[in-house]
N, C-alpha and C positions, 0 to 999 in steps of 0.2 A: 256337247251339242245342246241347244235348246229346245225344249219339249214342241212337239208339232201340235198346233191348235186343231181342236176339233172343226168339224164341218158346221160351218154356220147356216143359220136360217137361210140367209140371202143366197148362198152357195147351193142349199138344197132347194130353193125355189127356182134357180137358173137351171138345175138339171131337171127338175119336174116339169118347167115350161117348154123346156127343149124336146124332151121325151113326149109330152102331150102332141106337141105341133108335129114331130116326125111318125107317130104311131097313131094319130087320130082320136086318142082318149087317154085317161089316166094309166098310168104305168106303176105298179107297185115297185118301190126301192126299199132296200135294207141298209142300214149304217152298221158297220163292224169296224173292226180291227184287223190289221196284218202286220206281220213282221217281215221287212224286206232290206235290202241291202241298199243304202243309198247312192253309193259309189260302187263299181265292181272291186276296187281295191279293199273294200271295208269286210272286215272278218266277223265283226258282230251285226246283229240284226237290229234294226230300228222299228219300232212300233209306230204306225201311222194310221190314222182314220181311213176308211174307205166306204164307197157308196157302192152298191151292188144291184143289177136287176138282171132279169132273165126275159127275154122275148123270141119267141119262135125257136126256141132249143138253144139258142146261143145266149151265153153268160156275159156280162160287160161288168167291168170293174174299173173305177176310178180311185187312185190312191192319193191322197194329199200329203205331200212329201215337205211342205214347209208353208209359210205365209205365203199365199198366192203362188204356190209351186204344185203342178198336178202331173201323174203320169196313168196311163190307161191302157187297157188290153181288152180283148174279147177272146173266149174261147166256147170250144163245144165239149171237149173232153181235156183232160188235163194234159195231153199230149199234143193238143191241136190248140196252141196258143198264138196269137197274132197282134201285133200293135199297129202303130199308126206310122212307125218310121221317125218318129220326133221322139227323143229321150224324155224330155220333161217340158211342159207348158207353164206359163206364166199367166195364162188367161184361161180360164174355166169354160167359158163359152167355146173358145178355139179348140181346147181339148175334146169338150163332148162332141161338138160337131164334126171334127176330124175323126174320132172315134166311130161315130155313126156311119160315116161315108165310106171309112176303110171297110167296115164290116159289109155295107152294101156293094161296095166294090167287089168284095171277096166273093160275096154269095152271086154276083152277075158273073163273075170268072168261073165259077164251080158250075154254073149251069151251061155256061159256053156262051153267053151273051157278049161278053167282051174278049 
C-alpha cells in the first residue's frame, strides 16, 4: 500500500477556515499520527496523519486515509465515540461540515431540543 500523504497546507487552511466560521474565532488544532485499520478485514494497522481539536469538552479528529480520503469522529471520552454515518469522504469540506453538524445534532438531542 502506498504511503498516505501528510496533511497539506491547503487542507489545514480548509479546516482552520471552517472552524473559524463555526466558532467565530480561531480554534487551536494539532497535527499528529494515528494507526487505524483501513478496512475492517485488515489485520495490520496503517499509520495515517490526523488533525485534532477540542471545543467545549468535545474532541474532534479527522484521519487522512489516502490522497483525498478522510474519516472523522468526535468523542467526549474513550467510550463515547461518534461518527457521521459515512465511512469515508473524498471531499474534506464535506467531511468537516458533516462532522460539525453531527456533533451539533448530538448535543441538541442530549439537551432534548430534538
